[in-house]
KOLFI-172064 format. One record per atom (N, C-alpha, C, O, CB): residue number from 1; residue in one letter; y, z, x. Coordinates in steps of 0.05 Angstrom, whole numbers, plus 5000, padded with zeros to 4 digits. Atoms other than C-alpha are relative to their C-alpha. Last residue first. Glycine has a CB too. Example, Ala and Ser with C-alpha at 12.3 -4.5 7.8 and 13.67 -1.06 7.14 Angstrom:
BEGIN
+-----+------+------+------+------+
| pos | code |    y |    z |    x |
+-----+------+------+------+------+
|   2 |    S | 4976 | 4999 | 4984 |
|   2 |    S | 4979 | 5143 | 5273 |
|   2 |    S | 5022 | 5014 | 4985 |
|   2 |    S | 5044 | 5018 | 4995 |
|   2 |    S | 5009 | 4971 | 5009 |
|   1 |    A | 4976 | 5000 | 5018 |
|   1 |    A | 4910 | 5156 | 5246 |
|   1 |    A | 5024 | 5000 | 5018 |
|   1 |    A | 5024 | 5013 | 5039 |
|   1 |    A | 5001 | 5025 | 4980 |
+-----+------+------+------+------+
***
This chain:
BEGIN
+-----+------+------+------+------+
| pos | code |    y |    z |    x |
+-----+------+------+------+------+
|  79 |    F | 5027 | 4988 | 4995 |
|  79 |    F | 4967 | 8506 | 7902 |
|  79 |    F | 4996 | 5022 | 4994 |
|  79 |    F | 4974 | 5032 | 4998 |
|  79 |    F | 4992 | 5001 | 5023 |
|  78 |    D | 4998 | 4973 | 4998 |
|  78 |    D | 5022 | 8470 | 7863 |
|  78 |    D | 4975 | 5013 | 5009 |
|  78 |    D | 4956 | 5014 | 4993 |
|  78 |    D | 5007 | 5010 | 4975 |
|  77 |    W | 5024 | 4985 | 5007 |
|  77 |    W | 5022 | 8394 | 7867 |
|  77 |    W | 5003 | 5030 | 5009 |
|  77 |    W | 5012 | 5033 | 5031 |
|  77 |    W | 4974 | 4987 | 5014 |
|  76 |    V | 5005 | 4977 | 4978 |
|  76 |    V | 5090 | 8361 | 7866 |
|  76 |    V | 4973 | 5016 | 4985 |
|  76 |    V | 4970 | 5022 | 4961 |
|  76 |    V | 5032 | 5024 | 5005 |
|  75 |    V | 5025 | 4987 | 5009 |
|  75 |    V | 5109 | 8294 | 7836 |
|  75 |    V | 4994 | 5020 | 5019 |
|  75 |    V | 4996 | 5016 | 5044 |
|  75 |    V | 4977 | 4981 | 4996 |
|  74 |    S | 5015 | 4987 | 4984 |
|  74 |    S | 5183 | 8276 | 7850 |
|  74 |    S | 4973 | 5008 | 4985 |
|  74 |    S | 4975 | 5018 | 4963 |
|  74 |    S | 5016 | 5023 | 5010 |
|  73 |    V | 5022 | 4995 | 5018 |
|  73 |    V | 5234 | 8226 | 7817 |
|  73 |    V | 4978 | 5013 | 5023 |
|  73 |    V | 4975 | 5001 | 5044 |
|  73 |    V | 4989 | 4970 | 4981 |
|  72 |    G | 5025 | 4996 | 4988 |
|  72 |    G | 5301 | 8221 | 7848 |
|  72 |    G | 4979 | 5006 | 4981 |
|  72 |    G | 4985 | 5016 | 4959 |
|  72 |    G | 5001 | 5020 | 5019 |
|  71 |    T | 5018 | 4998 | 5023 |
|  71 |    T | 5375 | 8198 | 7833 |
|  71 |    T | 4969 | 5006 | 5021 |
|  71 |    T | 4966 | 5000 | 5044 |
|  71 |    T | 5001 | 4966 | 4977 |
|  70 |    E | 5026 | 4999 | 4992 |
|  70 |    E | 5436 | 8206 | 7875 |
|  70 |    E | 4980 | 5003 | 4978 |
|  70 |    E | 4985 | 5017 | 4958 |
|  70 |    E | 4997 | 5019 | 5018 |
|  69 |    F | 5017 | 4994 | 5023 |
|  69 |    F | 5507 | 8181 | 7861 |
|  69 |    F | 4971 | 5004 | 5016 |
|  69 |    F | 4965 | 4989 | 5035 |
|  69 |    F | 5001 | 4974 | 4975 |
|  68 |    E | 5028 | 5008 | 4993 |
|  68 |    E | 5557 | 8181 | 7919 |
|  68 |    E | 4984 | 5009 | 4976 |
|  68 |    E | 4989 | 5031 | 4967 |
|  68 |    E | 4989 | 5013 | 5026 |
|  67 |    Y | 5019 | 4982 | 5013 |
|  67 |    Y | 5635 | 8186 | 7914 |
|  67 |    Y | 4973 | 4985 | 5005 |
|  67 |    Y | 4971 | 4962 | 5013 |
|  67 |    Y | 5006 | 5007 | 4968 |
|  66 |    D | 4993 | 4976 | 4999 |
|  66 |    D | 5696 | 8159 | 7947 |
|  66 |    D | 4985 | 5019 | 4985 |
|  66 |    D | 4994 | 5041 | 4977 |
|  66 |    D | 5025 | 5002 | 4994 |
|  65 |    E | 4985 | 4987 | 5024 |
|  65 |    E | 5667 | 8093 | 7958 |
|  65 |    E | 5009 | 5025 | 5005 |
|  65 |    E | 5004 | 5034 | 5028 |
|  65 |    E | 4985 | 5001 | 4976 |
|  64 |    R | 4988 | 5022 | 5014 |
|  64 |    R | 5645 | 8053 | 8018 |
|  64 |    R | 5013 | 5007 | 4977 |
|  64 |    R | 5030 | 4991 | 4968 |
|  64 |    R | 4982 | 4981 | 4995 |
|  63 |    A | 5003 | 4994 | 5026 |
|  63 |    A | 5638 | 8112 | 8062 |
|  63 |    A | 5013 | 4978 | 4985 |
|  63 |    A | 5038 | 4974 | 4986 |
|  63 |    A | 5009 | 5027 | 4994 |
|  62 |    I | 5030 | 4994 | 5006 |
|  62 |    I | 5621 | 8082 | 8130 |
|  62 |    I | 4999 | 5010 | 4971 |
|  62 |    I | 4979 | 5005 | 4958 |
|  62 |    I | 4986 | 5023 | 5022 |
|  61 |    D | 5014 | 5024 | 5012 |
|  61 |    D | 5692 | 8052 | 8133 |
|  61 |    D | 4969 | 5005 | 4995 |
|  61 |    D | 4957 | 4989 | 4982 |
|  61 |    D | 5004 | 4975 | 5018 |
|  60 |    S | 5020 | 5010 | 4981 |
|  60 |    S | 5719 | 8124 | 8140 |
|  60 |    S | 4986 | 4973 | 4986 |
|  60 |    S | 4977 | 4973 | 4963 |
|  60 |    S | 4978 | 5025 | 5007 |
|  59 |    T | 4984 | 5016 | 4980 |
|  59 |    T | 5786 | 8140 | 8102 |
|  59 |    T | 4979 | 4986 | 5018 |
|  59 |    T | 4987 | 4968 | 5032 |
|  59 |    T | 5020 | 5018 | 5016 |
|  58 |    Q | 4994 | 5027 | 5015 |
|  58 |    Q | 5746 | 8168 | 8041 |
|  58 |    Q | 5013 | 4980 | 5022 |
|  58 |    Q | 5011 | 4956 | 5018 |
|  58 |    Q | 5023 | 5004 | 4973 |
|  57 |    I | 5025 | 5017 | 5002 |
|  57 |    I | 5716 | 8218 | 8090 |
|  57 |    I | 5005 | 4975 | 4987 |
|  57 |    I | 4994 | 4954 | 4995 |
|  57 |    I | 4978 | 5014 | 4984 |
|  56 |    D | 5004 | 5010 | 4969 |
|  56 |    D | 5786 | 8248 | 8107 |
|  56 |    D | 4974 | 4983 | 4997 |
|  56 |    D | 4975 | 4961 | 5009 |
|  56 |    D | 4994 | 5028 | 5025 |
|  55 |    D | 4981 | 5021 | 4988 |
|  55 |    D | 5807 | 8248 | 8034 |
|  55 |    D | 4990 | 4991 | 5028 |
|  55 |    D | 4989 | 4967 | 5034 |
|  55 |    D | 5032 | 5013 | 5003 |
|  54 |    S | 4972 | 4992 | 4992 |
|  54 |    S | 5745 | 8292 | 8010 |
|  54 |    S | 5016 | 4973 | 5013 |
|  54 |    S | 5005 | 4953 | 5022 |
|  54 |    S | 4997 | 5025 | 5024 |
|  53 |    Y | 4991 | 4997 | 4970 |
|  53 |    Y | 5681 | 8262 | 7984 |
|  53 |    Y | 5028 | 5007 | 5000 |
|  53 |    Y | 5043 | 4997 | 4983 |
|  53 |    Y | 4995 | 4975 | 5017 |
|  52 |    F | 4972 | 5010 | 4996 |
|  52 |    F | 5659 | 8269 | 7910 |
|  52 |    F | 5007 | 5006 | 5027 |
|  52 |    F | 5007 | 5030 | 5032 |
|  52 |    F | 5021 | 5011 | 4981 |
|  51 |    E | 4986 | 4985 | 4979 |
|  51 |    E | 5581 | 8279 | 7902 |
|  51 |    E | 5026 | 4984 | 5005 |
|  51 |    E | 5025 | 4960 | 5009 |
|  51 |    E | 4982 | 5003 | 5026 |
|  50 |    V | 4974 | 5014 | 4996 |
|  50 |    V | 5543 | 8263 | 7839 |
|  50 |    V | 5013 | 5014 | 5023 |
|  50 |    V | 5012 | 5039 | 5024 |
|  50 |    V | 5019 | 4999 | 4974 |
|  49 |    G | 4978 | 4988 | 4988 |
|  49 |    G | 5471 | 8282 | 7823 |
|  49 |    G | 5024 | 4981 | 5007 |
|  49 |    G | 5022 | 4957 | 5008 |
|  49 |    G | 4990 | 5015 | 5023 |
|  48 |    F | 4976 | 5021 | 4999 |
|  48 |    F | 5410 | 8263 | 7784 |
|  48 |    F | 5021 | 5020 | 5011 |
|  48 |    F | 5021 | 5044 | 5006 |
|  48 |    F | 5009 | 4984 | 4966 |
|  47 |    E | 4977 | 4989 | 4985 |
|  47 |    E | 5337 | 8295 | 7796 |
|  47 |    E | 5026 | 4976 | 4998 |
|  47 |    E | 5024 | 4952 | 5004 |
|  47 |    E | 4990 | 5005 | 5034 |
|  46 |    A | 4981 | 5023 | 5001 |
|  46 |    A | 5273 | 8286 | 7759 |
|  46 |    A | 5026 | 5011 | 5007 |
|  46 |    A | 5033 | 5033 | 4998 |
|  46 |    A | 5000 | 4986 | 4973 |
|  45 |    L | 4976 | 4991 | 5000 |
|  45 |    L | 5212 | 8332 | 7776 |
|  45 |    L | 5018 | 4975 | 5001 |
|  45 |    L | 5013 | 4955 | 5014 |
|  45 |    L | 5004 | 5018 | 5023 |
|  44 |    M | 4983 | 5025 | 4996 |
|  44 |    M | 5142 | 8319 | 7756 |
|  44 |    M | 5027 | 5015 | 4999 |
|  44 |    M | 5032 | 5034 | 4984 |
|  44 |    M | 4996 | 4974 | 4974 |
|  43 |    H | 4975 | 4997 | 5009 |
|  43 |    H | 5092 | 8382 | 7762 |
|  43 |    H | 5014 | 4973 | 5009 |
|  43 |    H | 5008 | 4963 | 5030 |
|  43 |    H | 5014 | 5026 | 5010 |
|  42 |    L | 4985 | 5027 | 4992 |
|  42 |    L | 5018 | 8382 | 7776 |
|  42 |    L | 5026 | 5001 | 4979 |
|  42 |    L | 5026 | 5005 | 4955 |
|  42 |    L | 4979 | 4970 | 4994 |
|  41 |    N | 4992 | 5001 | 4974 |
|  41 |    N | 4983 | 8451 | 7781 |
|  41 |    N | 5015 | 4977 | 5008 |
|  41 |    N | 5023 | 4973 | 5031 |
|  41 |    N | 4980 | 5004 | 5016 |
|  40 |    E | 4995 | 4972 | 4989 |
|  40 |    E | 4974 | 8475 | 7711 |
|  40 |    E | 5012 | 4998 | 5027 |
|  40 |    E | 5030 | 5013 | 5035 |
|  40 |    E | 4974 | 5017 | 5001 |
|  39 |    T | 5025 | 4982 | 5004 |
|  39 |    T | 4982 | 8406 | 7682 |
|  39 |    T | 5008 | 5026 | 5014 |
|  39 |    T | 5031 | 5032 | 5019 |
|  39 |    T | 4971 | 4987 | 5014 |
|  38 |    L | 5019 | 5020 | 5012 |
|  38 |    L | 5041 | 8359 | 7670 |
|  38 |    L | 4973 | 5013 | 4996 |
|  38 |    L | 4960 | 5010 | 4976 |
|  38 |    L | 4997 | 4973 | 5017 |
|  37 |    N | 5023 | 4991 | 4993 |
|  37 |    N | 5094 | 8412 | 7676 |
|  37 |    N | 4979 | 4985 | 4990 |
|  37 |    N | 4973 | 4988 | 4967 |
|  37 |    N | 4997 | 5025 | 4993 |
|  36 |    V | 5022 | 5006 | 5024 |
|  36 |    V | 5157 | 8376 | 7669 |
|  36 |    V | 4977 | 5011 | 5012 |
|  36 |    V | 4972 | 5004 | 5035 |
|  36 |    V | 4996 | 4968 | 4990 |
|  35 |    R | 5027 | 4996 | 4987 |
|  35 |    R | 5221 | 8397 | 7715 |
|  35 |    R | 4979 | 4997 | 4972 |
|  35 |    R | 4985 | 5006 | 4949 |
|  35 |    R | 4998 | 5035 | 5018 |
|  34 |    H | 5017 | 4992 | 5024 |
|  34 |    H | 5290 | 8374 | 7700 |
|  34 |    H | 4972 | 4998 | 5011 |
|  34 |    H | 4964 | 4980 | 5026 |
|  34 |    H | 5004 | 4980 | 4974 |
|  33 |    L | 5026 | 5005 | 4996 |
|  33 |    L | 5346 | 8377 | 7755 |
|  33 |    L | 4981 | 5004 | 4975 |
|  33 |    L | 4987 | 5023 | 4961 |
|  33 |    L | 4993 | 5017 | 5020 |
|  32 |    A | 5019 | 4990 | 5024 |
|  32 |    A | 5417 | 8367 | 7750 |
|  32 |    A | 4973 | 4993 | 5004 |
|  32 |    A | 4967 | 4969 | 5010 |
|  32 |    A | 5008 | 4989 | 4971 |
|  31 |    T | 5026 | 5014 | 5005 |
|  31 |    T | 5462 | 8360 | 7812 |
|  31 |    T | 4986 | 5013 | 4974 |
|  31 |    T | 4988 | 5037 | 4967 |
|  31 |    T | 4980 | 5004 | 5028 |
|  30 |    I | 5013 | 4985 | 5017 |
|  30 |    I | 5538 | 8374 | 7825 |
|  30 |    I | 4972 | 4985 | 4994 |
|  30 |    I | 4971 | 4960 | 4991 |
|  30 |    I | 5018 | 5004 | 4977 |
|  29 |    G | 5018 | 5016 | 5017 |
|  29 |    G | 5584 | 8353 | 7877 |
|  29 |    G | 4984 | 5018 | 4982 |
|  29 |    G | 4987 | 5042 | 4984 |
|  29 |    G | 4982 | 4984 | 5017 |
|  28 |    T | 5006 | 4985 | 5023 |
|  28 |    T | 5644 | 8370 | 7919 |
|  28 |    T | 4980 | 4985 | 4983 |
|  28 |    T | 4984 | 4962 | 4978 |
|  28 |    T | 5025 | 5007 | 4984 |
|  27 |    S | 5002 | 5010 | 5027 |
|  27 |    S | 5656 | 8343 | 7989 |
|  27 |    S | 4994 | 5022 | 4977 |
|  27 |    S | 4991 | 5045 | 4982 |
|  27 |    S | 4978 | 4979 | 5000 |
|  26 |    R | 5019 | 5023 | 4999 |
|  26 |    R | 5668 | 8352 | 8064 |
|  26 |    R | 5000 | 4987 | 4972 |
|  26 |    R | 5009 | 4965 | 4969 |
|  26 |    R | 4969 | 5010 | 5009 |
|  25 |    Y | 5009 | 5006 | 5026 |
|  25 |    Y | 5718 | 8407 | 8075 |
|  25 |    Y | 4987 | 4972 | 4998 |
|  25 |    Y | 4999 | 4953 | 5009 |
|  25 |    Y | 5023 | 5003 | 4980 |
|  24 |    G | 4992 | 4986 | 5019 |
|  24 |    G | 5725 | 8424 | 8147 |
|  24 |    G | 4988 | 4993 | 4974 |
|  24 |    G | 4964 | 4992 | 4972 |
|  24 |    G | 5025 | 4998 | 5000 |
|  23 |    G | 5020 | 4980 | 5017 |
|  23 |    G | 5710 | 8380 | 8201 |
|  23 |    G | 5018 | 5013 | 4979 |
|  23 |    G | 5042 | 5007 | 4976 |
|  23 |    G | 4986 | 5024 | 5020 |
|  22 |    A | 4997 | 4973 | 4987 |
|  22 |    A | 5754 | 8343 | 8255 |
|  22 |    A | 4982 | 5018 | 4988 |
|  22 |    A | 4973 | 5035 | 5003 |
|  22 |    A | 5027 | 5012 | 4999 |
|  21 |    I | 4998 | 4981 | 5019 |
|  21 |    I | 5738 | 8270 | 8234 |
|  21 |    I | 4998 | 5029 | 5008 |
|  21 |    I | 4975 | 5035 | 5015 |
|  21 |    I | 4982 | 4995 | 4980 |
|  20 |    T | 5012 | 4975 | 4988 |
|  20 |    T | 5747 | 8218 | 8285 |
|  20 |    T | 5008 | 5022 | 4977 |
|  20 |    T | 5032 | 5026 | 4969 |
|  20 |    T | 5012 | 5008 | 5032 |
|  19 |    I | 4990 | 4977 | 5015 |
|  19 |    I | 5755 | 8147 | 8260 |
|  19 |    I | 4988 | 5027 | 5012 |
|  19 |    I | 4965 | 5028 | 5019 |
|  19 |    I | 4992 | 4997 | 4971 |
|  18 |    P | 5006 | 4973 | 4988 |
|  18 |    P | 5748 | 8079 | 8294 |
|  18 |    P | 5013 | 5022 | 4985 |
|  18 |    P | 5037 | 5021 | 4978 |
|  18 |    P | 5008 | 5002 | 5028 |
|  17 |    A | 4976 | 4988 | 4984 |
|  17 |    A | 5753 | 8021 | 8248 |
|  17 |    A | 4992 | 5025 | 5009 |
|  17 |    A | 4979 | 5041 | 4996 |
|  17 |    A | 5025 | 5003 | 4984 |
|  16 |    L | 4988 | 4981 | 5019 |
|  16 |    L | 5686 | 7982 | 8235 |
|  16 |    L | 5024 | 5016 | 5017 |
|  16 |    L | 5025 | 5017 | 5041 |
|  16 |    L | 4975 | 5022 | 4988 |
|  15 |    G | 4981 | 5012 | 5015 |
|  15 |    G | 5671 | 7918 | 8276 |
|  15 |    G | 5014 | 5019 | 4979 |
|  15 |    G | 5032 | 5011 | 4964 |
|  15 |    G | 4988 | 4977 | 4988 |
|  14 |    S | 5007 | 5000 | 5028 |
|  14 |    S | 5604 | 7942 | 8296 |
|  14 |    S | 5023 | 4989 | 4987 |
|  14 |    S | 5018 | 4979 | 4965 |
|  14 |    S | 4992 | 5028 | 4989 |
|  13 |    N | 5025 | 5012 | 5005 |
|  13 |    N | 5604 | 7940 | 8373 |
|  13 |    N | 4995 | 4991 | 4971 |
|  13 |    N | 4979 | 4973 | 4967 |
|  13 |    N | 4979 | 5018 | 5009 |
|  12 |    D | 4999 | 5023 | 4983 |
|  12 |    D | 5678 | 7955 | 8386 |
|  12 |    D | 4975 | 4982 | 4992 |
|  12 |    D | 4977 | 4958 | 4987 |
|  12 |    D | 5001 | 5009 | 5032 |
|  11 |    A | 4984 | 5018 | 5014 |
|  11 |    A | 5678 | 8007 | 8332 |
|  11 |    A | 5000 | 4973 | 5014 |
|  11 |    A | 5003 | 4953 | 5000 |
|  11 |    A | 5027 | 5010 | 4996 |
|  10 |    D | 5010 | 5010 | 5024 |
|  10 |    D | 5617 | 8043 | 8359 |
|  10 |    D | 5015 | 4979 | 4987 |
|  10 |    D | 5003 | 4960 | 4977 |
|  10 |    D | 4997 | 5021 | 4982 |
|   9 |    T | 5022 | 5014 | 4990 |
|   9 |    T | 5651 | 8046 | 8430 |
|   9 |    T | 4986 | 4989 | 4975 |
|   9 |    T | 4984 | 4964 | 4972 |
|   9 |    T | 4981 | 5018 | 5017 |
|   8 |    Q | 4988 | 5027 | 4991 |
|   8 |    Q | 5716 | 8071 | 8397 |
|   8 |    Q | 4977 | 4983 | 5008 |
|   8 |    Q | 4977 | 4960 | 4998 |
|   8 |    Q | 5020 | 5004 | 5026 |
|   7 |    S | 4987 | 5001 | 4974 |
|   7 |    S | 5674 | 8124 | 8359 |
|   7 |    S | 5014 | 4975 | 5004 |
|   7 |    S | 5013 | 4957 | 4988 |
|   7 |    S | 4981 | 5002 | 5021 |
|   6 |    V | 5009 | 5026 | 4987 |
|   6 |    V | 5659 | 8119 | 8284 |
|   6 |    V | 5015 | 5004 | 5027 |
|   6 |    V | 5039 | 5006 | 5027 |
|   6 |    V | 5010 | 4971 | 4982 |
|   5 |    G | 4980 | 5009 | 4974 |
|   5 |    G | 5660 | 8185 | 8246 |
|   5 |    G | 4989 | 4977 | 5012 |
|   5 |    G | 4965 | 4973 | 5011 |
|   5 |    G | 5003 | 5022 | 5024 |
|   4 |    F | 4981 | 5019 | 5009 |
|   4 |    F | 5622 | 8188 | 8176 |
|   4 |    F | 5021 | 4994 | 5024 |
|   4 |    F | 5039 | 4977 | 5021 |
|   4 |    F | 5015 | 5011 | 4974 |
|   3 |    D | 5009 | 5015 | 5022 |
|   3 |    D | 5556 | 8226 | 8186 |
|   3 |    D | 5018 | 4974 | 4990 |
|   3 |    D | 5010 | 4953 | 4979 |
|   3 |    D | 4997 | 5020 | 4977 |
|   2 |    K | 5026 | 5009 | 5004 |
|   2 |    K | 5560 | 8261 | 8250 |
|   2 |    K | 4990 | 4976 | 4980 |
|   2 |    K | 4973 | 4959 | 4985 |
|   2 |    K | 4988 | 5022 | 4993 |
|   1 |    N | 5001 | 5028 | 4989 |
|   1 |    N | 5635 | 8260 | 8257 |
|   1 |    N | 4970 | 4989 | 4999 |
|   1 |    N | 4964 | 4965 | 5001 |
|   1 |    N | 5010 | 4999 | 5032 |
+-----+------+------+------+------+
***
């Protein structure tokens, strides 16, 4: 319920449909990560991932789609 549940009180205030998710299987996903060593201590990481939600989560108004894409770029300094 933490990420996708909507209590009756929250539903009354937001207009979303109330839903209680009991727990269990959440999703399946995969992430690809590419690392480039710019210098001995400076590294850049690029990330791309996709996550497919379970049927319970798909019924929540908070989950607008039945999947989620994630991308990211990070710069890391190695001490």
